[in-house]
C-alpha positions as CSV (number, residue, x, y, z in Angstrom):
1,M,-23.3,3.0,-20.7
2,L,-22.3,1.2,-17.5
3,Y,-20.0,3.9,-16.3
4,Q,-22.7,6.5,-16.5
5,K,-25.3,4.2,-14.7
6,I,-22.8,3.6,-11.9
7,L,-22.0,7.3,-11.5
8,N,-25.8,8.1,-11.5
9,D,-26.3,5.4,-8.8
10,F,-23.4,6.9,-6.8
11,A,-24.9,10.4,-7.1
12,S,-28.1,9.2,-5.6
13,I,-26.3,8.2,-2.4
14,P,-26.2,11.2,0.1
15,N,-22.6,11.8,1.5
16,I,-21.3,8.7,-0.2
17,K,-18.6,6.9,1.8
18,T,-16.2,4.0,1.2
19,R,-18.6,1.6,2.8
20,D,-21.3,2.6,0.4
21,L,-19.0,1.9,-2.6
22,D,-18.1,-1.5,-1.1
23,N,-21.8,-2.4,-0.6
24,Y,-22.5,-1.3,-4.1
25,N,-19.6,-3.2,-5.5
26,K,-20.7,-6.4,-3.7
27,E,-24.0,-6.2,-5.5
28,L,-22.1,-5.9,-8.8
29,I,-20.1,-9.0,-8.0
30,K,-23.2,-10.9,-7.0
31,A,-24.8,-10.0,-10.3
32,K,-21.5,-10.9,-12.1
33,V,-21.3,-7.6,-13.8
34,N,-18.3,-7.1,-16.1
35,V,-16.7,-3.8,-15.2
36,S,-13.8,-4.0,-17.6
37,D,-15.2,-1.0,-19.6
38,L,-14.7,1.2,-16.6
39,K,-11.0,1.3,-17.3
40,L,-11.4,4.2,-19.8
41,Y,-13.0,6.3,-17.1
42,V,-11.5,5.7,-13.7
43,I,-9.0,8.6,-14.0
44,E,-11.6,11.1,-15.2
45,Y,-14.2,9.9,-12.6
46,P,-12.3,8.9,-9.4
47,L,-15.4,7.3,-7.8
48,L,-15.1,4.6,-10.4
49,H,-11.5,3.6,-9.5
50,R,-12.3,1.6,-6.5
51,T,-15.2,-0.2,-8.3
52,Y,-13.0,-1.1,-11.2
53,F,-10.2,-2.7,-9.1
54,Q,-12.4,-4.2,-6.3
55,V,-14.9,-5.9,-8.5
56,S,-12.3,-7.1,-11.0
57,M,-9.9,-8.4,-8.3
58,L,-12.6,-10.2,-6.4
59,Y,-13.5,-12.1,-9.5
60,K,-10.1,-13.6,-9.5
61,E,-9.6,-17.0,-7.9
62,T,-6.0,-16.6,-6.6
63,Y,-3.8,-13.9,-5.2
64,R,-1.4,-14.5,-8.1
65,E,-4.2,-13.6,-10.5
66,Q,-4.9,-10.5,-8.5
67,F,-1.3,-9.4,-8.6
68,E,-1.2,-10.1,-12.4
69,Y,-4.3,-7.9,-12.8
70,I,-2.7,-5.1,-10.9
71,E,0.4,-5.3,-13.1
72,Q,-1.8,-5.1,-16.2
73,N,-3.3,-1.9,-14.7
74,L,-0.2,-0.2,-13.2
75,D,-0.8,2.9,-15.4
76,L,-4.0,3.5,-13.5
77,L,-2.1,3.9,-10.2
78,Q,-1.9,7.7,-10.2
79,D,-2.5,8.7,-6.6
80,W,-1.7,7.4,-3.1
81,W,-5.2,6.0,-2.4
82,H,-5.2,4.2,-5.8
83,V,-2.3,2.1,-4.4
84,D,-3.3,1.8,-0.8
85,Q,-6.8,0.4,-1.4
86,L,-5.3,-2.6,-3.2
87,T,-4.2,-4.4,-0.1
88,Q,-7.8,-4.6,1.0
89,F,-8.8,-6.8,-1.9
90,I,-5.9,-9.3,-2.0
91,Y,-6.4,-12.8,-0.8
92,R,-4.2,-14.0,2.0
93,P,-1.9,-15.6,2.8
94,V,0.6,-14.4,0.0
95,D,3.8,-16.2,-0.7
96,F,6.7,-13.9,0.4
97,D,9.1,-14.9,-2.3
98,Y,6.5,-14.3,-5.0
99,A,5.7,-10.8,-3.7
100,Y,9.4,-10.0,-3.1
101,K,10.3,-10.6,-6.8
102,L,7.5,-8.2,-7.8
103,A,8.7,-5.6,-5.2
104,L,12.3,-5.8,-6.5
105,R,11.1,-4.7,-9.8
106,Y,8.5,-2.2,-8.7
107,T,10.7,-0.4,-6.3
108,N,13.0,0.4,-9.2
109,D,10.3,1.5,-11.6
110,Q,10.2,5.0,-13.1
111,A,6.6,5.6,-12.1
112,T,6.2,7.1,-8.6
113,F,3.1,5.1,-7.6
114,T,4.4,1.8,-9.0
115,R,7.4,2.3,-6.6
116,R,4.9,3.1,-3.8
117,W,3.1,-0.2,-4.6
118,G,6.4,-2.0,-4.3
119,Y,6.5,-1.2,-0.6
120,V,2.8,-1.1,0.2
121,L,2.3,-4.7,-1.1
122,F,4.1,-6.1,1.9
123,L,1.2,-4.9,4.1
124,V,-0.9,-8.0,3.3
125,G,0.7,-9.9,6.2
126,L,4.2,-10.0,4.8
127,Q,5.5,-7.5,7.3
128,K,5.2,-9.8,10.3
129,D,7.9,-12.5,9.9
130,E,11.2,-11.8,11.6
131,A,12.9,-14.2,9.1
132,T,12.2,-11.9,6.1
133,L,13.0,-8.5,7.7
134,G,16.5,-8.5,6.3
135,L,15.2,-8.8,2.7
136,I,12.7,-6.0,3.2
137,W,15.5,-3.7,4.7
138,K,17.4,-4.3,1.5
139,L,14.6,-2.8,-0.5
140,L,14.6,0.4,1.3
141,K,16.5,3.1,-0.5
142,D,16.5,6.9,-0.8
143,D,13.7,8.2,-3.1
144,P,13.0,11.8,-3.9
145,E,9.3,11.4,-4.2
146,Y,7.2,12.2,-1.2
147,Y,4.5,9.5,-1.8
148,V,7.2,6.9,-2.0
149,Q,8.9,8.1,1.2
150,M,5.6,8.0,3.0
151,A,5.1,4.4,1.8
152,Q,8.5,3.5,3.1
153,A,7.8,5.1,6.4
154,W,4.5,3.3,6.7
155,L,6.2,0.0,6.0
156,I,9.0,0.7,8.6
157,C,6.2,1.5,11.1
158,D,4.3,-1.6,10.5
159,L,7.6,-3.7,10.8
160,A,8.0,-2.0,14.2
161,V,4.6,-3.2,15.2
162,F,5.6,-6.8,14.9
163,N,9.4,-6.7,15.4
164,P,10.0,-3.5,17.4
165,E,13.5,-4.3,18.7
166,L,14.8,-5.4,15.4
167,T,13.3,-2.3,13.8
168,L,14.9,0.0,16.2
169,E,18.2,-1.7,15.6
170,Y,17.7,-1.1,11.8
171,L,16.8,2.5,12.3
172,E,19.8,3.2,14.5
173,K,22.2,1.9,11.8
174,S,20.3,3.1,8.8
175,H,21.8,5.7,6.4
176,L,18.5,6.3,4.6
177,N,17.6,10.0,4.0
178,Y,16.2,11.6,7.1
179,N,13.1,12.5,5.1
180,I,12.2,8.9,5.2
181,L,13.4,8.0,8.7
182,G,11.9,11.0,10.3
183,K,8.5,10.2,8.7
184,A,8.9,6.6,10.0
185,I,9.5,7.7,13.5
186,Q,6.5,10.0,13.3
187,K,4.3,7.2,12.2
188,I,5.7,4.9,15.0
189,N,4.8,7.6,17.5
190,D,1.3,8.0,16.0
191,S,0.6,4.3,16.1
192,F,-1.8,2.8,18.7
193,R,-0.2,-0.6,18.1
194,I,3.3,0.3,19.4
195,S,4.2,0.6,23.1
196,D,5.2,4.0,24.7
197,E,8.6,2.5,25.5
198,I,9.3,1.9,21.8
199,K,8.1,5.3,20.9
200,V,10.4,7.0,23.3
201,R,13.4,5.1,22.1
202,A,12.5,5.8,18.5
203,K,12.2,9.5,19.2
204,A,15.6,9.4,20.9
205,L,17.2,8.2,17.6
206,R,16.3,11.4,15.7
207,P,19.6,13.3,16.5
208,I,21.7,10.3,15.4
209,L,19.7,9.7,12.3
210,K,20.0,13.3,11.2
211,L,23.8,12.9,11.4
212,N,23.8,9.6,9.7
213,S,21.7,10.5,6.7
């Protein structure tokens, strides 16, 4: 069976890494191998998860088809990395309005990792435009799940990369739970793409945010 062959191939690669998986998957794409049968095994055998999504998504012709494919497989998003890898496979540019409609639904879903995807999906270049910042801010809301909070913090940090002043203004006025805002400030301070000045100002907001949240 295909899943067993792929697992055996992976087992033959010493200290297998993501780049090894990607190189293998490129060969599957080149050979036009149908990997749909892997769906039954990707949770039991995590190494197959990336292959199933990467190969299948790169067979699609448009980003809309890719997003539709993800929607058909939302039940297979059961860990943080299941979600985060998806942005690597999506064609760009992506229409903001199209993605935003999906995010509105996903961020209100009952499934933790679907909600995570509702925030992570903006990290395909949709986090850069000042004109759409307000809409993204509206999506952010308190969430009890750690992996959703981390996605929100990641998104806030990325927004700060491209629009630091506006992001600091948002943080200062935000009433989001400090679990989210504190994580966002930590990510801002860990980022190599954000200036030291912005990092200092972000850290200075911690006492205010603890009172506001």
